C-alpha positions as CSV (number, residue, x, y, z in Angstrom):
1,X,106.2,100.3,79.4
2,X,105.2,98.6,82.6
3,X,103.3,95.3,82.6
4,X,101.7,93.1,85.2
5,X,100.1,89.7,85.3
6,X,96.6,90.6,86.5
7,X,95.8,87.1,87.5
8,X,98.5,87.3,90.1
9,X,97.4,90.6,91.6
10,X,93.6,90.7,91.3
11,X,90.8,88.6,92.6
12,X,89.3,86.5,89.8
13,X,86.2,88.8,89.6
14,X,88.3,91.7,88.6
15,X,90.8,90.1,86.2
16,X,88.8,90.9,83.0
17,X,87.9,94.5,83.9
18,X,89.3,97.6,82.3
19,X,92.2,99.4,84.0
20,X,89.8,102.3,84.8
21,X,87.4,99.9,86.5
22,X,90.2,98.3,88.5
23,X,91.6,101.6,89.7
24,X,88.1,102.6,90.8
25,X,87.5,99.3,92.5
26,X,87.7,98.8,96.3
27,X,91.0,97.7,97.5
28,X,89.5,94.3,98.2
29,X,89.8,93.7,94.4
30,X,93.5,93.1,95.0
31,X,94.4,89.5,95.7
32,X,95.0,88.9,99.4
33,X,93.2,92.1,100.6
34,X,90.1,91.3,102.5
35,X,87.0,93.5,102.9
36,X,88.1,94.0,106.5
37,X,91.5,95.1,105.3
38,X,89.8,97.6,103.1
39,X,87.7,98.9,106.0
40,X,90.8,99.4,108.1
41,X,92.6,101.2,105.2
42,X,89.7,103.5,104.9
43,X,89.5,104.2,108.6
44,X,93.3,104.8,108.9
45,X,94.1,106.6,105.7
46,X,90.9,107.4,103.8
47,X,91.7,104.8,101.2
48,X,88.6,103.6,99.3
49,X,89.9,102.4,95.9
50,X,92.9,100.8,94.3
51,X,93.9,104.3,92.9
52,X,93.7,105.8,96.4
53,X,96.1,103.1,97.7
54,X,98.5,103.8,94.8
55,X,98.4,107.5,95.6
56,X,98.9,107.1,99.4
57,X,102.0,109.0,100.3
58,X,103.2,106.4,102.8
59,X,103.1,103.8,100.0
60,X,105.1,106.1,97.7
61,X,107.6,106.8,100.5
62,X,108.1,103.1,101.2
63,X,108.6,102.4,97.4
64,X,111.1,105.2,97.1
65,X,113.1,103.8,100.1
66,X,113.0,100.3,98.7
67,X,114.2,101.7,95.3
68,X,117.1,103.5,96.9
69,X,118.1,100.3,98.7
70,X,117.9,98.3,95.5
71,X,120.1,100.9,93.7
72,X,122.5,100.6,96.6
């Protein structure tokens, strides 16, 4: 089972929310992602939520390539 330290990846306002709320949140809920970054992601890729970002095919492709390199 996967786990993650939410304090390290979410802005403080989102750290106590449910997983469903976090996935439905704007990408700005992620620590280090500004509202402007979120606007640019929406313009470029149609990404509006954390779930949208996770499902973005380019993110999945990059993760797969990195996993192949790590398995090296």
